[in-house]
VEXTI-640256 format. One record per residue (C-alpha): x, y, z; residue in one letter. Coordinates in nm, 4 decimals, padded with zeros to 6 digits, always signed. Layout:
<voke><X>X</X><Y>Y</Y><Z>Z</Z><code>a</code></voke>
...
//
This chain:
<voke><X>+15.9990</X><Y>+06.1500</Y><Z>-01.7260</Z><code>m</code></voke>
<voke><X>+15.8435</X><Y>+06.0675</Y><Z>-01.3963</Z><code>r</code></voke>
<voke><X>+15.5636</X><Y>+06.3138</Y><Z>-01.4599</Z><code>k</code></voke>
<voke><X>+15.4952</X><Y>+06.1642</Y><Z>-01.7962</Z><code>m</code></voke>
<voke><X>+15.4810</X><Y>+05.8102</Y><Z>-01.6586</Z><code>t</code></voke>
<voke><X>+15.2310</X><Y>+05.9212</Y><Z>-01.3953</Z><code>l</code></voke>
<voke><X>+15.0085</X><Y>+06.0910</Y><Z>-01.6563</Z><code>k</code></voke>
<voke><X>+15.0315</X><Y>+05.7863</Y><Z>-01.8780</Z><code>s</code></voke>
<voke><X>+14.9358</X><Y>+05.5537</Y><Z>-01.5888</Z><code>t</code></voke>
<voke><X>+14.6434</X><Y>+05.7799</Y><Z>-01.4931</Z><code>t</code></voke>
<voke><X>+14.5264</X><Y>+05.7899</Y><Z>-01.8516</Z><code>k</code></voke>
<voke><X>+14.5470</X><Y>+05.4109</Y><Z>-01.8807</Z><code>q</code></voke>
<voke><X>+14.3534</X><Y>+05.3660</Y><Z>-01.5545</Z><code>t</code></voke>
<voke><X>+14.0786</X><Y>+05.5952</Y><Z>-01.6845</Z><code>r</code></voke>
<voke><X>+14.0652</X><Y>+05.4041</Y><Z>-02.0137</Z><code>l</code></voke>
<voke><X>+14.0469</X><Y>+05.0697</Y><Z>-01.8338</Z><code>i</code></voke>
<voke><X>+13.7714</X><Y>+05.2001</Y><Z>-01.6008</Z><code>r</code></voke>
<voke><X>+13.5799</X><Y>+05.3403</Y><Z>-01.8995</Z><code>g</code></voke>
<voke><X>+13.6186</X><Y>+05.0125</Y><Z>-02.0847</Z><code>k</code></voke>
<voke><X>+13.4975</X><Y>+04.8111</Y><Z>-01.7833</Z><code>i</code></voke>
<voke><X>+13.2013</X><Y>+05.0468</Y><Z>-01.7350</Z><code>w</code></voke>
<voke><X>+13.1187</X><Y>+05.0252</Y><Z>-02.1058</Z><code>q</code></voke>
<voke><X>+13.1417</X><Y>+04.6448</Y><Z>-02.1067</Z><code>e</code></voke>
<voke><X>+12.9223</X><Y>+04.6071</Y><Z>-01.7984</Z><code>s</code></voke>
<voke><X>+12.6281</X><Y>+04.7998</Y><Z>-01.9579</Z><code>g</code></voke>
<voke><X>+12.3896</X><Y>+04.6913</Y><Z>-02.2363</Z><code>q</code></voke>
<voke><X>+12.3912</X><Y>+04.8217</Y><Z>-02.5858</Z><code>t</code></voke>
<voke><X>+12.0754</X><Y>+04.9630</Y><Z>-02.7413</Z><code>l</code></voke>
<voke><X>+12.0478</X><Y>+04.6629</Y><Z>-02.9746</Z><code>h</code></voke>
<voke><X>+12.0549</X><Y>+04.4183</Y><Z>-02.6847</Z><code>e</code></voke>
<voke><X>+11.7897</X><Y>+04.6140</Y><Z>-02.4959</Z><code>v</code></voke>
<voke><X>+11.5603</X><Y>+04.6258</Y><Z>-02.8030</Z><code>l</code></voke>
<voke><X>+11.5976</X><Y>+04.2528</Y><Z>-02.8698</Z><code>i</code></voke>
<voke><X>+11.5315</X><Y>+04.1642</Y><Z>-02.5048</Z><code>a</code></voke>
<voke><X>+11.2261</X><Y>+04.3925</Y><Z>-02.4978</Z><code>s</code></voke>
<voke><X>+11.0905</X><Y>+04.2323</Y><Z>-02.8156</Z><code>s</code></voke>
<voke><X>+11.1326</X><Y>+03.8809</Y><Z>-02.6763</Z><code>i</code></voke>
<voke><X>+10.9620</X><Y>+03.9848</Y><Z>-02.3525</Z><code>l</code></voke>
<voke><X>+10.6715</X><Y>+04.1466</Y><Z>-02.5404</Z><code>a</code></voke>
<voke><X>+10.6218</X><Y>+03.8347</Y><Z>-02.7572</Z><code>i</code></voke>
<voke><X>+10.6245</X><Y>+03.6106</Y><Z>-02.4468</Z><code>s</code></voke>
<voke><X>+10.3741</X><Y>+03.8298</Y><Z>-02.2613</Z><code>i</code></voke>
<voke><X>+10.1380</X><Y>+03.8560</Y><Z>-02.5605</Z><code>s</code></voke>
<voke><X>+10.1474</X><Y>+03.4775</Y><Z>-02.6104</Z><code>g</code></voke>
<voke><X>+10.0731</X><Y>+03.4192</Y><Z>-02.2428</Z><code>f</code></voke>
<voke><X>+09.7887</X><Y>+03.6763</Y><Z>-02.2450</Z><code>a</code></voke>
<voke><X>+09.6301</X><Y>+03.5298</Y><Z>-02.5592</Z><code>s</code></voke>
<voke><X>+09.6495</X><Y>+03.1833</Y><Z>-02.3984</Z><code>g</code></voke>
<voke><X>+09.4618</X><Y>+03.3104</Y><Z>-02.0925</Z><code>i</code></voke>
<voke><X>+09.1982</X><Y>+03.4816</Y><Z>-02.3107</Z><code>i</code></voke>
<voke><X>+09.1534</X><Y>+03.1656</Y><Z>-02.5213</Z><code>r</code></voke>
<voke><X>+09.1237</X><Y>+02.9544</Y><Z>-02.2058</Z><code>s</code></voke>
<voke><X>+08.8553</X><Y>+03.1878</Y><Z>-02.0638</Z><code>n</code></voke>
<voke><X>+08.6620</X><Y>+03.1743</Y><Z>-02.3923</Z><code>r</code></voke>
<voke><X>+08.6717</X><Y>+02.7918</Y><Z>-02.3959</Z><code>i</code></voke>
<voke><X>+08.5547</X><Y>+02.7801</Y><Z>-02.0328</Z><code>t</code></voke>
<voke><X>+08.2698</X><Y>+03.0196</Y><Z>-02.1127</Z><code>d</code></voke>
<voke><X>+08.1627</X><Y>+02.8125</Y><Z>-02.4154</Z><code>q</code></voke>
<voke><X>+08.1724</X><Y>+02.4937</Y><Z>-02.2082</Z><code>a</code></voke>
<voke><X>+07.9483</X><Y>+02.6462</Y><Z>-01.9406</Z><code>s</code></voke>
<voke><X>+07.7015</X><Y>+02.7705</Y><Z>-02.2067</Z><code>l</code></voke>
<voke><X>+07.7017</X><Y>+02.4247</Y><Z>-02.3650</Z><code>r</code></voke>
<voke><X>+07.6242</X><Y>+02.2673</Y><Z>-02.0265</Z><code>k</code></voke>
<voke><X>+07.3323</X><Y>+02.5047</Y><Z>-01.9691</Z><code>v</code></voke>
<voke><X>+07.1927</X><Y>+02.4299</Y><Z>-02.3152</Z><code>a</code></voke>
<voke><X>+07.2375</X><Y>+02.0525</Y><Z>-02.2789</Z><code>e</code></voke>
<voke><X>+07.0675</X><Y>+02.0625</Y><Z>-01.9386</Z><code>s</code></voke>
<voke><X>+06.7641</X><Y>+02.2466</Y><Z>-02.0808</Z><code>v</code></voke>
<voke><X>+06.7452</X><Y>+02.0085</Y><Z>-02.3797</Z><code>m</code></voke>
<voke><X>+06.7694</X><Y>+01.6981</Y><Z>-02.1574</Z><code>a</code></voke>
<voke><X>+06.5001</X><Y>+01.8376</Y><Z>-01.9249</Z><code>n</code></voke>
<voke><X>+06.2656</X><Y>+01.9049</Y><Z>-02.2150</Z><code>d</code></voke>
<voke><X>+06.3265</X><Y>+01.5599</Y><Z>-02.3600</Z><code>l</code></voke>
<voke><X>+06.2695</X><Y>+01.3766</Y><Z>-02.0301</Z><code>e</code></voke>
<voke><X>+05.9918</X><Y>+01.5833</Y><Z>-01.8725</Z><code>l</code></voke>
<voke><X>+05.7848</X><Y>+01.6832</Y><Z>-02.1752</Z><code>i</code></voke>
<voke><X>+05.8536</X><Y>+01.4754</Y><Z>-02.4857</Z><code>v</code></voke>
<voke><X>+05.9200</X><Y>+01.1302</Y><Z>-02.3355</Z><code>k</code></voke>
<voke><X>+05.6489</X><Y>+01.1763</Y><Z>-02.0761</Z><code>r</code></voke>
<voke><X>+05.4017</X><Y>+01.2376</Y><Z>-02.3570</Z><code>r</code></voke>
<voke><X>+05.5177</X><Y>+00.9267</Y><Z>-02.5409</Z><code>f</code></voke>
<voke><X>+05.5205</X><Y>+00.7009</Y><Z>-02.2372</Z><code>y</code></voke>
<voke><X>+05.1657</X><Y>+00.7944</Y><Z>-02.1310</Z><code>t</code></voke>
<voke><X>+05.0135</X><Y>+00.7428</Y><Z>-02.4756</Z><code>f</code></voke>
<voke><X>+04.6325</X><Y>+00.7418</Y><Z>-02.4535</Z><code>r</code></voke>
<voke><X>+04.6482</X><Y>+00.6387</Y><Z>-02.0895</Z><code>c</code></voke>
<voke><X>+04.2963</X><Y>+00.5984</Y><Z>-01.9484</Z><code>r</code></voke>
<voke><X>+04.3431</X><Y>+00.4721</Y><Z>-01.5908</Z><code>q</code></voke>
<voke><X>+04.4676</X><Y>+00.7256</Y><Z>-01.3394</Z><code>g</code></voke>
<voke><X>+04.8316</X><Y>+00.8380</Y><Z>-01.3271</Z><code>p</code></voke>
<voke><X>+05.0390</X><Y>+00.6324</Y><Z>-01.5682</Z><code>c</code></voke>
<voke><X>+05.3452</X><Y>+00.4553</Y><Z>-01.4452</Z><code>r</code></voke>
<voke><X>+05.6324</X><Y>+00.3029</Y><Z>-01.6362</Z><code>d</code></voke>
<voke><X>+05.5375</X><Y>-00.0329</Y><Z>-01.7794</Z><code>a</code></voke>
<voke><X>+05.6790</X><Y>-00.3008</Y><Z>-01.5530</Z><code>t</code></voke>
<voke><X>+05.5679</X><Y>-00.6600</Y><Z>-01.5032</Z><code>t</code></voke>
<voke><X>+05.3525</X><Y>-00.5922</Y><Z>-01.1963</Z><code>e</code></voke>
<voke><X>+05.1565</X><Y>-00.2988</Y><Z>-01.3407</Z><code>n</code></voke>
<voke><X>+05.1182</X><Y>-00.4004</Y><Z>-01.7049</Z><code>d</code></voke>
<voke><X>+04.7552</X><Y>-00.4832</Y><Z>-01.6399</Z><code>e</code></voke>
<voke><X>+04.6693</X><Y>-00.1403</Y><Z>-01.4941</Z><code>s</code></voke>
<voke><X>+04.8343</X><Y>+00.0647</Y><Z>-01.7699</Z><code>l</code></voke>
<voke><X>+04.5792</X><Y>+00.1014</Y><Z>-02.0478</Z><code>m</code></voke>
<voke><X>+04.6175</X><Y>+00.2533</Y><Z>-02.3937</Z><code>y</code></voke>
<voke><X>+04.2614</X><Y>+00.2017</Y><Z>-02.5025</Z><code>y</code></voke>
<voke><X>+03.9215</X><Y>+00.1726</Y><Z>-02.3366</Z><code>d</code></voke>
<voke><X>+03.8661</X><Y>-00.1980</Y><Z>-02.2559</Z><code>k</code></voke>
<voke><X>+03.4915</X><Y>-00.1615</Y><Z>-02.2777</Z><code>d</code></voke>
<voke><X>+03.4967</X><Y>+00.0159</Y><Z>-02.6154</Z><code>d</code></voke>
<voke><X>+03.5670</X><Y>-00.2389</Y><Z>-02.8889</Z><code>s</code></voke>
<voke><X>+03.6013</X><Y>+00.0384</Y><Z>-03.1507</Z><code>d</code></voke>
<voke><X>+03.8771</X><Y>+00.2038</Y><Z>-02.9451</Z><code>d</code></voke>
<voke><X>+04.0538</X><Y>-00.1294</Y><Z>-02.9151</Z><code>k</code></voke>
<voke><X>+04.0226</X><Y>-00.1901</Y><Z>-03.2905</Z><code>q</code></voke>
<voke><X>+04.1601</X><Y>+00.1607</Y><Z>-03.3603</Z><code>d</code></voke>
<voke><X>+04.4562</X><Y>+00.0831</Y><Z>-03.1370</Z><code>f</code></voke>
<voke><X>+04.5187</X><Y>-00.2501</Y><Z>-03.3104</Z><code>i</code></voke>
<voke><X>+04.4903</X><Y>-00.0759</Y><Z>-03.6499</Z><code>g</code></voke>
<voke><X>+04.7503</X><Y>+00.1830</Y><Z>-03.5447</Z><code>l</code></voke>
<voke><X>+04.9786</X><Y>-00.0945</Y><Z>-03.4186</Z><code>c</code></voke>
<voke><X>+04.9521</X><Y>-00.2915</Y><Z>-03.7402</Z><code>n</code></voke>
<voke><X>+05.0036</X><Y>+00.0112</Y><Z>-03.9633</Z><code>s</code></voke>
<voke><X>+05.3028</X><Y>+00.1178</Y><Z>-03.7501</Z><code>r</code></voke>
<voke><X>+05.1635</X><Y>+00.4654</Y><Z>-03.6945</Z><code>s</code></voke>
<voke><X>+05.1382</X><Y>+00.5029</Y><Z>-03.3156</Z><code>l</code></voke>
<voke><X>+05.3847</X><Y>+00.7919</Y><Z>-03.3022</Z><code>a</code></voke>
<voke><X>+05.2073</X><Y>+00.9588</Y><Z>-03.5920</Z><code>s</code></voke>
<voke><X>+04.8753</X><Y>+00.9321</Y><Z>-03.4070</Z><code>e</code></voke>
<voke><X>+05.0305</X><Y>+01.0543</Y><Z>-03.0849</Z><code>l</code></voke>
<voke><X>+05.1837</X><Y>+01.3616</Y><Z>-03.2477</Z><code>l</code></voke>
<voke><X>+04.8664</X><Y>+01.4558</Y><Z>-03.4363</Z><code>s</code></voke>
<voke><X>+04.7317</X><Y>+01.6113</Y><Z>-03.1128</Z><code>d</code></voke>
<voke><X>+04.9375</X><Y>+01.9137</Y><Z>-03.0160</Z><code>n</code></voke>
<voke><X>+04.9700</X><Y>+01.8754</Y><Z>-02.6398</Z><code>e</code></voke>
<voke><X>+05.2382</X><Y>+02.0749</Y><Z>-02.4553</Z><code>d</code></voke>
<voke><X>+05.3766</X><Y>+02.1780</Y><Z>-02.7978</Z><code>d</code></voke>
<voke><X>+05.4791</X><Y>+01.8159</Y><Z>-02.8599</Z><code>v</code></voke>
<voke><X>+05.3958</X><Y>+01.7691</Y><Z>-03.2262</Z><code>t</code></voke>
<voke><X>+05.5826</X><Y>+01.7338</Y><Z>-03.5549</Z><code>t</code></voke>
<voke><X>+05.7759</X><Y>+02.0368</Y><Z>-03.6722</Z><code>g</code></voke>
<voke><X>+05.9941</X><Y>+02.2944</Y><Z>-03.4991</Z><code>e</code></voke>
<voke><X>+05.9379</X><Y>+02.4486</Y><Z>-03.1581</Z><code>h</code></voke>
<voke><X>+06.1499</X><Y>+02.7073</Y><Z>-02.9722</Z><code>i</code></voke>
<voke><X>+06.2216</X><Y>+02.6022</Y><Z>-02.6116</Z><code>i</code></voke>
<voke><X>+06.1706</X><Y>+02.8772</Y><Z>-02.3547</Z><code>n</code></voke>
<voke><X>+06.3387</X><Y>+02.8233</Y><Z>-02.0213</Z><code>d</code></voke>
<voke><X>+06.4177</X><Y>+03.0615</Y><Z>-01.7345</Z><code>s</code></voke>
<voke><X>+06.7836</X><Y>+02.9493</Y><Z>-01.7259</Z><code>s</code></voke>
<voke><X>+06.8263</X><Y>+03.0817</Y><Z>-02.0828</Z><code>l</code></voke>
<voke><X>+06.6913</X><Y>+03.4309</Y><Z>-02.0078</Z><code>t</code></voke>
<voke><X>+07.0221</X><Y>+03.6220</Y><Z>-01.9974</Z><code>n</code></voke>
<voke><X>+07.2314</X><Y>+03.3737</Y><Z>-02.1958</Z><code>q</code></voke>
<voke><X>+07.1195</X><Y>+03.4758</Y><Z>-02.5472</Z><code>d</code></voke>
<voke><X>+07.0843</X><Y>+03.1059</Y><Z>-02.6383</Z><code>i</code></voke>
<voke><X>+06.8125</X><Y>+02.9815</Y><Z>-02.8729</Z><code>t</code></voke>
<voke><X>+06.7129</X><Y>+02.6147</Y><Z>-02.8514</Z><code>i</code></voke>
<voke><X>+06.5041</X><Y>+02.4612</Y><Z>-03.1280</Z><code>t</code></voke>
<voke><X>+06.3350</X><Y>+02.1231</Y><Z>-03.0930</Z><code>r</code></voke>
<voke><X>+06.2430</X><Y>+01.9442</Y><Z>-03.4177</Z><code>t</code></voke>
<voke><X>+06.0208</X><Y>+01.6372</Y><Z>-03.4147</Z><code>i</code></voke>
<voke><X>+05.9819</X><Y>+01.4277</Y><Z>-03.7282</Z><code>s</code></voke>
<voke><X>+05.8497</X><Y>+01.0796</Y><Z>-03.7956</Z><code>l</code></voke>
<voke><X>+06.0773</X><Y>+00.7957</Y><Z>-03.8983</Z><code>d</code></voke>
<voke><X>+05.9933</X><Y>+00.7419</Y><Z>-04.2665</Z><code>e</code></voke>
<voke><X>+06.0273</X><Y>+00.3639</Y><Z>-04.2464</Z><code>s</code></voke>
<voke><X>+05.8345</X><Y>+00.3265</Y><Z>-03.9182</Z><code>n</code></voke>
<voke><X>+05.5756</X><Y>+00.5775</Y><Z>-03.7967</Z><code>n</code></voke>
<voke><X>+05.5850</X><Y>+00.4076</Y><Z>-03.4555</Z><code>n</code></voke>
<voke><X>+05.9063</X><Y>+00.6038</Y><Z>-03.4014</Z><code>q</code></voke>
<voke><X>+05.9696</X><Y>+00.9752</Y><Z>-03.3815</Z><code>a</code></voke>
<voke><X>+06.3079</X><Y>+01.1421</Y><Z>-03.4301</Z><code>v</code></voke>
<voke><X>+06.3706</X><Y>+01.4216</Y><Z>-03.1803</Z><code>i</code></voke>
<voke><X>+06.6460</X><Y>+01.6735</Y><Z>-03.2575</Z><code>e</code></voke>
<voke><X>+06.7596</X><Y>+01.9671</Y><Z>-03.0453</Z><code>y</code></voke>
<voke><X>+06.9916</X><Y>+02.2433</Y><Z>-03.1600</Z><code>e</code></voke>
<voke><X>+07.1232</X><Y>+02.5208</Y><Z>-02.9360</Z><code>a</code></voke>
<voke><X>+07.2587</X><Y>+02.8390</Y><Z>-03.0976</Z><code>e</code></voke>
<voke><X>+07.4337</X><Y>+03.1470</Y><Z>-02.9682</Z><code>k</code></voke>
<voke><X>+07.5188</X><Y>+03.4291</Y><Z>-03.2085</Z><code>n</code></voke>
<voke><X>+07.4236</X><Y>+03.2079</Y><Z>-03.5062</Z><code>n</code></voke>
<voke><X>+07.6775</X><Y>+02.9452</Y><Z>-03.3978</Z><code>e</code></voke>
<voke><X>+07.5660</X><Y>+02.5957</Y><Z>-03.2953</Z><code>v</code></voke>
<voke><X>+07.6948</X><Y>+02.5200</Y><Z>-02.9447</Z><code>i</code></voke>
<voke><X>+07.5141</X><Y>+02.1921</Y><Z>-02.8647</Z><code>a</code></voke>
<voke><X>+07.2972</X><Y>+01.9276</Y><Z>-03.0313</Z><code>t</code></voke>
<voke><X>+07.1024</X><Y>+01.6198</Y><Z>-02.9213</Z><code>i</code></voke>
<voke><X>+06.9370</X><Y>+01.3651</Y><Z>-03.1498</Z><code>k</code></voke>
<voke><X>+06.7378</X><Y>+01.0646</Y><Z>-03.0340</Z><code>t</code></voke>
<voke><X>+06.4621</X><Y>+00.8282</Y><Z>-03.1442</Z><code>t</code></voke>
<voke><X>+06.1565</X><Y>+00.7838</Y><Z>-02.9223</Z><code>v</code></voke>
<voke><X>+05.9050</X><Y>+00.4999</Y><Z>-02.9401</Z><code>v</code></voke>
<voke><X>+05.5682</X><Y>+00.5171</Y><Z>-02.7569</Z><code>p</code></voke>
<voke><X>+05.5409</X><Y>+00.2636</Y><Z>-02.4747</Z><code>n</code></voke>
<voke><X>+05.2188</X><Y>+00.1385</Y><Z>-02.6348</Z><code>a</code></voke>
<voke><X>+05.4261</X><Y>-00.0350</Y><Z>-02.9022</Z><code>v</code></voke>
<voke><X>+05.4909</X><Y>-00.3112</Y><Z>-02.6449</Z><code>h</code></voke>
<voke><X>+05.1171</X><Y>-00.3832</Y><Z>-02.6381</Z><code>w</code></voke>
<voke><X>+05.1055</X><Y>-00.4397</Y><Z>-03.0125</Z><code>c</code></voke>
<voke><X>+05.0670</X><Y>-00.8074</Y><Z>-03.0965</Z><code>s</code></voke>
//
């Protein structure tokens, strides 16, 4: 009887130890579920990082394009409009003190003055200005070439059209594309400074 009790106790101890060992481990189902949850979390995190990098890249491309468009508008297009038919030396912005020295027609040529007045009255100063193709500033489309766009694969198109109701104004539109997708646009209306001399 004593021997049997000892065997029974040993057997129970082994069963208890086996049960404890079995309970402390993970089943295959639990491991698979945990792995799936971990994989979903990691893929979501990775796709978030990739999306963030793509947005950052697009923002930097947009900034480059907007910078080139703003430069073209300020240094080429507006400069052309604000020095319309200037005859006396380097033109300056029209301010009170230099209004007299900024000329848009030849004072001594009455025909030139009459032409200017005619353009003012017919509201066609911008039309006249854009009829001469200087620095590629004329009506229609023009592709902007800039050194900062060399390796960016960005195409910028400038379109100049006349305002239908007032040919003293020109509508300037810029559109930047990369891989046939528009990444930036600018649209503005420009009026030649000479309009202020129209009476």
